[in-house]
Biopython code that builds the backbone (N, CA, C, O; Angstrom):
import numpy as np
from Bio.PDB.StructureBuilder import StructureBuilder

atoms = [
    (1, "MET", "N", (0.751, -1.118, -0.071)),
    (1, "MET", "CA", (0.012, -0.015, -0.064)),
    (1, "MET", "C", (0.914, 1.261, 0.047)),
    (1, "MET", "O", (1.908, 1.389, 0.762)),
    (2, "ASN", "N", (0.426, 2.074, -0.711)),
    (2, "ASN", "CA", (1.133, 3.515, -0.707)),
    (2, "ASN", "C", (0.815, 4.225, 0.587)),
    (2, "ASN", "O", (-0.246, 4.196, 1.211)),
    (3, "THR", "N", (2.106, 4.968, 0.918)),
    (3, "THR", "CA", (2.141, 5.801, 2.111)),
    (3, "THR", "C", (0.981, 6.775, 2.208)),
    (3, "THR", "O", (0.310, 6.914, 3.231)),
    (4, "SER", "N", (0.794, 7.426, 1.101)),
    (4, "SER", "CA", (-0.224, 8.546, 1.123)),
    (4, "SER", "C", (-1.718, 7.874, 1.361)),
    (4, "SER", "O", (-2.641, 8.513, 1.866)),
    (5, "VAL", "N", (-1.812, 6.707, 0.995)),
    (5, "VAL", "CA", (-3.082, 5.981, 1.072)),
    (5, "VAL", "C", (-3.353, 5.669, 2.742)),
    (5, "VAL", "O", (-4.430, 5.879, 3.300)),
    (6, "ILE", "N", (-2.353, 5.222, 3.284)),
    (6, "ILE", "CA", (-2.312, 4.859, 4.545)),
    (6, "ILE", "C", (-2.700, 6.013, 5.455)),
    (6, "ILE", "O", (-3.577, 5.953, 6.316)),
    (7, "LEU", "N", (-1.921, 7.108, 5.158)),
    (7, "LEU", "CA", (-2.066, 8.408, 5.881)),
    (7, "LEU", "C", (-3.608, 8.873, 5.559)),
    (7, "LEU", "O", (-4.312, 9.085, 6.546)),
    (8, "LEU", "N", (-4.114, 9.026, 4.433)),
    (8, "LEU", "CA", (-5.514, 9.255, 4.261)),
    (8, "LEU", "C", (-6.401, 8.510, 5.001)),
    (8, "LEU", "O", (-7.342, 9.087, 5.547)),
    (9, "ILE", "N", (-6.231, 7.117, 5.127)),
    (9, "ILE", "CA", (-7.323, 6.151, 5.973)),
    (9, "ILE", "C", (-7.069, 6.712, 7.278)),
    (9, "ILE", "O", (-8.126, 6.932, 7.868)),
    (10, "ILE", "N", (-5.912, 7.058, 8.016)),
    (10, "ILE", "CA", (-5.861, 7.523, 9.491)),
    (10, "ILE", "C", (-6.523, 8.864, 9.608)),
    (10, "ILE", "O", (-7.045, 9.216, 10.666)),
    (11, "VAL", "N", (-6.506, 9.674, 8.450)),
    (11, "VAL", "CA", (-7.161, 10.819, 8.707)),
    (11, "VAL", "C", (-8.751, 10.886, 8.666)),
    (11, "VAL", "O", (-9.465, 11.648, 9.318)),
    (12, "ILE", "N", (-9.185, 9.799, 7.640)),
    (12, "ILE", "CA", (-10.592, 9.468, 7.510)),
    (12, "ILE", "C", (-11.061, 9.066, 8.891)),
    (12, "ILE", "O", (-12.081, 9.532, 9.400)),
    (13, "LEU", "N", (-10.153, 8.047, 9.564)),
    (13, "LEU", "CA", (-10.641, 7.309, 10.737)),
    (13, "LEU", "C", (-10.797, 8.354, 11.909)),
    (13, "LEU", "O", (-11.730, 8.277, 12.708)),
    (14, "MET", "N", (-9.823, 9.344, 11.965)),
    (14, "MET", "CA", (-9.972, 10.415, 13.019)),
    (14, "MET", "C", (-11.072, 11.293, 12.891)),
    (14, "MET", "O", (-11.773, 11.618, 13.849)),
    (15, "HIS", "N", (-11.256, 11.716, 11.640)),
    (15, "HIS", "CA", (-12.677, 12.732, 11.212)),
    (15, "HIS", "C", (-13.906, 11.909, 11.737)),
    (15, "HIS", "O", (-14.840, 12.393, 12.375)),
    (16, "THR", "N", (-13.744, 10.374, 11.316)),
    (16, "THR", "CA", (-15.228, 9.573, 11.630)),
    (16, "THR", "C", (-15.301, 9.455, 13.031)),
    (16, "THR", "O", (-16.419, 9.617, 13.518)),
    (17, "MET", "N", (-14.336, 9.203, 13.811)),
    (17, "MET", "CA", (-14.361, 9.132, 15.161)),
    (17, "MET", "C", (-14.964, 10.488, 15.895)),
    (17, "MET", "O", (-15.688, 10.479, 16.890)),
    (18, "THR", "N", (-14.507, 11.636, 15.188)),
    (18, "THR", "CA", (-14.917, 12.835, 15.984)),
    (18, "THR", "C", (-16.256, 12.947, 15.676)),
    (18, "THR", "O", (-17.050, 13.253, 16.566)),
    (19, "LEU", "N", (-16.673, 12.717, 14.397)),
    (19, "LEU", "CA", (-18.169, 12.914, 13.983)),
    (19, "LEU", "C", (-19.152, 11.892, 14.759)),
    (19, "LEU", "O", (-20.295, 12.234, 15.060)),
    (20, "ILE", "N", (-18.678, 10.737, 15.034)),
    (20, "ILE", "CA", (-19.359, 9.935, 15.873)),
    (20, "ILE", "C", (-19.445, 10.379, 17.312)),
    (20, "ILE", "O", (-20.523, 10.308, 17.903)),
    (21, "HIS", "N", (-18.518, 10.768, 17.816)),
    (21, "HIS", "CA", (-18.296, 11.197, 19.113)),
    (21, "HIS", "C", (-19.384, 12.451, 19.476)),
    (21, "HIS", "O", (-20.037, 12.514, 20.517)),
    (22, "VAL", "N", (-19.420, 13.451, 18.343)),
    (22, "VAL", "CA", (-20.072, 14.635, 18.632)),
    (22, "VAL", "C", (-21.675, 14.212, 18.309)),
    (22, "VAL", "O", (-22.461, 14.495, 19.213)),
    (23, "THR", "N", (-22.121, 13.698, 17.358)),
    (23, "THR", "CA", (-23.428, 13.291, 16.773)),
    (23, "THR", "C", (-24.190, 12.102, 17.735)),
    (23, "THR", "O", (-25.298, 12.211, 18.261)),
    (24, "ILE", "N", (-23.443, 11.161, 17.793)),
    (24, "ILE", "CA", (-24.065, 9.884, 18.705)),
    (24, "ILE", "C", (-23.940, 10.076, 20.117)),
    (24, "ILE", "O", (-24.940, 9.970, 20.827)),
    (25, "PHE", "N", (-22.794, 10.355, 20.613)),
    (25, "PHE", "CA", (-22.482, 10.463, 22.073)),
    (25, "PHE", "C", (-22.474, 11.756, 22.743)),
    (25, "PHE", "O", (-22.124, 11.801, 23.922)),
    (26, "ASN", "N", (-22.814, 12.791, 22.136)),
    (26, "ASN", "CA", (-23.329, 14.182, 22.364)),
    (26, "ASN", "C", (-21.855, 14.699, 23.174)),
    (26, "ASN", "O", (-21.925, 15.505, 24.102)),
    (27, "GLY", "N", (-20.847, 14.268, 22.815)),
    (27, "GLY", "CA", (-19.549, 14.577, 23.336)),
    (27, "GLY", "C", (-19.183, 14.288, 24.730)),
    (27, "GLY", "O", (-18.481, 15.058, 25.385)),
    (28, "GLU", "N", (-19.693, 13.085, 25.228)),
    (28, "GLU", "CA", (-19.644, 12.608, 26.471)),
    (28, "GLU", "C", (-18.102, 11.925, 26.765)),
    (28, "GLU", "O", (-17.518, 11.960, 27.848)),
    (29, "TRP", "N", (-17.727, 11.449, 25.813)),
    (29, "TRP", "CA", (-16.478, 10.725, 25.795)),
    (29, "TRP", "C", (-15.382, 11.392, 25.427)),
    (29, "TRP", "O", (-14.668, 10.764, 24.644)),
    (30, "ASP", "N", (-14.997, 12.493, 25.741)),
    (30, "ASP", "CA", (-14.049, 13.427, 25.490)),
    (30, "ASP", "C", (-12.664, 12.811, 25.601)),
    (30, "ASP", "O", (-11.876, 12.912, 24.662)),
    (31, "GLY", "N", (-12.357, 12.197, 26.685)),
    (31, "GLY", "CA", (-10.986, 11.662, 27.036)),
    (31, "GLY", "C", (-10.763, 10.445, 26.175)),
    (31, "GLY", "O", (-9.589, 10.257, 25.858)),
    (32, "ILE", "N", (-11.635, 9.599, 25.743)),
    (32, "ILE", "CA", (-11.480, 8.570, 25.223)),
    (32, "ILE", "C", (-11.095, 8.995, 23.623)),
    (32, "ILE", "O", (-10.072, 8.571, 23.086)),
    (33, "VAL", "N", (-11.987, 9.825, 22.990)),
    (33, "VAL", "CA", (-11.839, 10.220, 21.670)),
    (33, "VAL", "C", (-10.383, 10.910, 21.625)),
    (33, "VAL", "O", (-9.528, 10.583, 20.802)),
    (34, "MET", "N", (-10.224, 11.785, 22.490)),
    (34, "MET", "CA", (-8.856, 12.560, 22.341)),
    (34, "MET", "C", (-7.541, 11.619, 22.262)),
    (34, "MET", "O", (-6.552, 11.812, 21.556)),
    (35, "LEU", "N", (-7.797, 10.460, 23.241)),
    (35, "LEU", "CA", (-6.480, 9.566, 23.441)),
    (35, "LEU", "C", (-6.518, 8.735, 21.950)),
    (35, "LEU", "O", (-5.486, 8.508, 21.319)),
    (36, "LEU", "N", (-7.665, 8.385, 21.562)),
    (36, "LEU", "CA", (-7.605, 7.375, 20.405)),
    (36, "LEU", "C", (-6.943, 8.358, 19.102)),
    (36, "LEU", "O", (-6.085, 7.891, 18.352)),
    (37, "SER", "N", (-7.421, 9.641, 18.968)),
    (37, "SER", "CA", (-7.087, 10.461, 17.967)),
    (37, "SER", "C", (-5.716, 10.704, 18.269)),
    (37, "SER", "O", (-4.973, 10.389, 17.340)),
    (38, "SER", "N", (-5.111, 11.193, 19.341)),
    (38, "SER", "CA", (-3.604, 11.225, 19.395)),
    (38, "SER", "C", (-2.827, 10.111, 19.019)),
    (38, "SER", "O", (-1.732, 10.232, 18.469)),
    (39, "MET", "N", (-3.408, 8.916, 19.325)),
    (39, "MET", "CA", (-2.598, 7.705, 19.017)),
    (39, "MET", "C", (-2.443, 7.324, 17.512)),
    (39, "MET", "O", (-1.457, 6.730, 17.074)),
    (40, "LEU", "N", (-3.499, 7.717, 16.770)),
    (40, "LEU", "CA", (-3.595, 7.701, 15.520)),
    (40, "LEU", "C", (-2.564, 8.675, 14.778)),
    (40, "LEU", "O", (-1.816, 8.341, 13.859)),
    (41, "PHE", "N", (-2.666, 9.901, 15.334)),
    (41, "PHE", "CA", (-1.663, 10.960, 14.904)),
    (41, "PHE", "C", (-0.461, 10.577, 15.019)),
    (41, "PHE", "O", (0.345, 10.631, 14.091)),
    (42, "LEU", "N", (-0.150, 10.057, 16.409)),
    (42, "LEU", "CA", (1.308, 9.503, 16.413)),
    (42, "LEU", "C", (1.524, 8.434, 15.584)),
    (42, "LEU", "O", (2.636, 8.441, 15.056)),
    (43, "LEU", "N", (0.803, 7.511, 15.304)),
    (43, "LEU", "CA", (1.038, 6.434, 14.362)),
    (43, "LEU", "C", (1.187, 6.988, 13.010)),
    (43, "LEU", "O", (2.124, 6.558, 12.338)),
    (44, "ALA", "N", (0.366, 7.925, 12.479)),
    (44, "ALA", "CA", (0.658, 8.638, 11.247)),
    (44, "ALA", "C", (2.122, 9.110, 11.104)),
    (44, "ALA", "O", (2.926, 8.805, 10.223)),
    (45, "LEU", "N", (2.284, 9.912, 12.156)),
    (45, "LEU", "CA", (3.794, 10.643, 12.157)),
    (45, "LEU", "C", (4.842, 9.530, 12.229)),
    (45, "LEU", "O", (5.949, 9.833, 11.784)),
    (46, "ALA", "N", (4.675, 8.233, 12.736)),
    (46, "ALA", "CA", (5.738, 7.242, 12.773)),
    (46, "ALA", "C", (5.731, 6.598, 11.375)),
    (46, "ALA", "O", (6.816, 6.170, 10.981)),
    (47, "ILE", "N", (4.707, 6.474, 10.606)),
    (47, "ILE", "CA", (4.701, 5.909, 9.380)),
    (47, "ILE", "C", (5.344, 6.890, 8.502)),
    (47, "ILE", "O", (6.249, 6.566, 7.733)),
    (48, "TYR", "N", (4.840, 8.220, 8.617)),
    (48, "TYR", "CA", (5.501, 9.107, 7.468)),
    (48, "TYR", "C", (7.083, 9.179, 7.747)),
    (48, "TYR", "O", (7.896, 9.023, 6.836)),
    (49, "GLY", "N", (7.447, 9.420, 9.048)),
    (49, "GLY", "CA", (8.979, 9.343, 9.395)),
    (49, "GLY", "C", (9.626, 8.243, 8.844)),
    (49, "GLY", "O", (10.643, 8.432, 8.177)),
    (50, "PHE", "N", (9.090, 6.857, 9.061)),
    (50, "PHE", "CA", (9.680, 5.762, 8.505)),
    (50, "PHE", "C", (9.997, 5.776, 7.121)),
    (50, "PHE", "O", (11.110, 5.512, 6.666)),
    (51, "THR", "N", (8.920, 6.112, 6.416)),
    (51, "THR", "CA", (9.101, 6.054, 5.017)),
    (51, "THR", "C", (10.131, 7.244, 4.429)),
    (51, "THR", "O", (10.830, 7.144, 3.421)),
    (52, "LYS", "N", (10.048, 8.237, 5.207)),
    (52, "LYS", "CA", (11.099, 9.478, 4.699)),
    (52, "LYS", "C", (12.494, 8.882, 4.996)),
    (52, "LYS", "O", (13.369, 8.922, 4.131)),
    (53, "HIS", "N", (12.681, 8.405, 6.045)),
    (53, "HIS", "CA", (13.896, 7.708, 6.446)),
    (53, "HIS", "C", (14.369, 6.746, 5.616)),
    (53, "HIS", "O", (15.521, 6.860, 5.199)),
    (54, "LYS", "N", (13.655, 5.756, 5.272)),
    (54, "LYS", "CA", (13.697, 4.700, 4.314)),
    (54, "LYS", "C", (14.168, 5.231, 2.752)),
    (54, "LYS", "O", (15.108, 4.714, 2.146)),
    (55, "ASP", "N", (13.458, 6.198, 2.289)),
    (55, "ASP", "CA", (13.662, 6.792, 0.924)),
    (55, "ASP", "C", (14.973, 7.646, 0.921)),
    (55, "ASP", "O", (15.599, 7.784, -0.130)),
    (56, "SER", "N", (15.377, 8.201, 2.046)),
    (56, "SER", "CA", (16.419, 8.986, 2.055)),
    (56, "SER", "C", (17.738, 8.085, 2.127)),
    (56, "SER", "O", (18.786, 8.431, 1.583)),
    (57, "ARG", "N", (17.594, 6.943, 2.822)),
    (57, "ARG", "CA", (18.636, 5.917, 2.835)),
    (57, "ARG", "C", (18.723, 5.300, 1.398)),
    (57, "ARG", "O", (19.790, 4.815, 1.021)),
    (58, "ASN", "N", (17.598, 5.312, 0.577)),
    (58, "ASN", "CA", (17.840, 4.603, -0.805)),
    (58, "ASN", "C", (18.453, 5.646, -1.682)),
    (58, "ASN", "O", (19.020, 5.202, -2.681)),
    (59, "ASP", "N", (18.457, 6.964, -1.514)),
    (59, "ASP", "CA", (18.902, 7.746, -2.667)),
    (59, "ASP", "C", (20.356, 7.915, -2.387)),
    (59, "ASP", "O", (20.929, 8.637, -3.202)),
    (60, "ARG", "N", (21.140, 7.389, -1.366)),
    (60, "ARG", "CA", (22.630, 7.583, -1.291)),
    (60, "ARG", "C", (23.113, 6.635, -2.117)),
    (60, "ARG", "O", (24.328, 6.522, -2.283)),
]
sb = StructureBuilder()
sb.init_structure("model")
sb.init_model(0)
sb.init_chain("A")
sb.init_seg("    ")
for serial, (resi, resn, name, xyz) in enumerate(atoms, 1):
    if name == "N":
        sb.init_residue(resn, " ", resi, " ")
    sb.init_atom(name, np.array(xyz, "f"), 0.0, 1.0, " ", f" {name:<3s}", serial, name[0])
structure = sb.get_structure()
């Protein structure tokens, strides 16, 4: 899978989680949604950093 596709899927998951949180749960589970969103964000950063590091090593 392409890196941009993986990052796009993570962004879609984050926005869907926020939408469900606001519409269905009326914003009652703020801490859980923020934790999951932060974890997805850190996962996206790790994937991006890993692929950039791998690409820079291949250019040498």
